[in-house]
Phi, psi and omega in degrees: 000145185294124172227185188307320181293318181288334175292319177298319179294323177296319178297322179296318178297317180296320179294319180298327183268330191241330188302131179083001182252155178272134179285126176251352177220138179213108187228101177267134183240041172230142186304321186292339182239009188302332183262358182281143184227118182260006182301141181096344178276147175264134179280120180279325181154171179240122177258163178239152174214100184062242180261016184250144176247136183234100180267114188260141182242157180288353176280359181088010179253154175234128172269114180263129176230145175231132187274357182050223181268328190238003185288162181197146168256124172254130180242122187209180178283151179302136178088352179292151181293133178290144183265002177227161182302139184300326185287351177268355178289131180249338178203143175232125175242131182229149172232186180296336186240350192219146170234126178244125183240124176263112181262131174054039180255156169271141187232144168215149175234117183225165172292143183301325180284001178244017181302329182298339175300333184257328186234002183293342181277352186284150175283185180304136183275119181300336179249011182271158179293341181254026179307133182228100181296325181297318178294319178299316178298315179298319179297316179295316182293341177286354180232063188296335185267354181284141172304138188298324180294325178291321179293320179296331181276349181281107184294345177285341181267314172203142194251134173127343183273132172246191188295321180298307181297322181301315178296315184290323178296317178298319179297311182296331177272359182056045181242132173293126184297340180277347183294144176291154181307319182297339182270355179289120187294328180220082183294326179298319179294324180295319177294322178296320177298317179302313181296315181298317183294314180293320178297319181294332186264352186294333183252007177272153179292338174204167190283132175221123179254347183274337186076009180300122183297334178293324176285320183292335180282342182295146181269341177205163182265110176299153181303328181296340179295339184266001177265160178297147180201165178278181185292341179269354182278173175302318178301318180296330178282334181276318186236148178288312184229333187300126178074010185283149167246142172083214192283152174295138181292339183270317188234347179090354176290146182293127179294140179254156179216140175210154175271108185247157178124175180297155179305132180085353181224030182289156178228144175293122185242135183241142176200162176256117183294342178273313180286339182236066184292152179226117183286329184254047183305142178242173184277059176274125180299127178230161176210155176302151176302145183307133176088358182290000000 
C-alpha cells in the first residue's frame, strides 16, 4: 500500500519519464478536470509531500495526485499495454517518448503558488528535506491520550507513515500500538525509528523493515509478499508483525490483530503482546491474527 517510501519511488519514476519533456497528450478521466488540457507544457519535475505527489509544469500549474490505498502511476513507452484495467485510469500524460497513467488516483489541478491549499496542513515530512523531528515530537505530545498507532497515522502530526510502517515502528520501539502517546516511555526514540525506517526504504525496490538479507536480495516483490504469512514466509522476512499469522519471529508469542482507529477509518493493526508489553492495558477487543 502507498506510504512515504513508495510515494518517493513513484515521483522518481515520473521524473525519469517526464521531467524536462513537453506534454503531447493530456487526458483527464474525472468529471472535474475532463476539459483541462495540459498539452504544450513542459514538466519541471515531481515533488513529494508525505503521501502526496506534486507534478509541476512550466505553465505555473501543479498536478496533485494522491494514491489512496490502491492507486498507482505506471510509466511506460507510448502504446504499451496497460497493466491495470482501463476503467481505473484517471489521468494519462504523454510525451514523445513516455506515457504515464495514473490508476485509481485522486486528482487536483492548482496553481503552483497555491499548493499549500492541498498540502499545507501536513506535519513534518519524514522523507522531506525540511524534516524536523522536534516539531513532530511536539505535535505528537499535543495529543497525549490518542493511541500511538492512531497518532502515527495522522498526517497532520507527521507525514509519510501508513499502516504497515505504523505497525512495524511500534514493534521496533517495543510499544503496544493501543497505548496512549503519553504512555510511550521514549517517544523521541520512536520518532527516530520512524525516520530511519522510511529513509532506509526510499531506495529499495520494495519495503523491508526486518533487514533480512533474503528479502533485501530480492529484485522485486512477488504478489504473495502482500498476503498474510507466518514468520517463515516471504512476508515474514519482510515485516516483523504486519500481516503475520502465528508466532512472533522474535519471541514465538502468537501475534495479535485488531481493527483500530476512529469509527469508519479503522485499520488492521498487528503486534506481539510479549515484545510490546503494555502496563496500562485497556479493554480493546483483540483476536489472534487470522490463521493462527
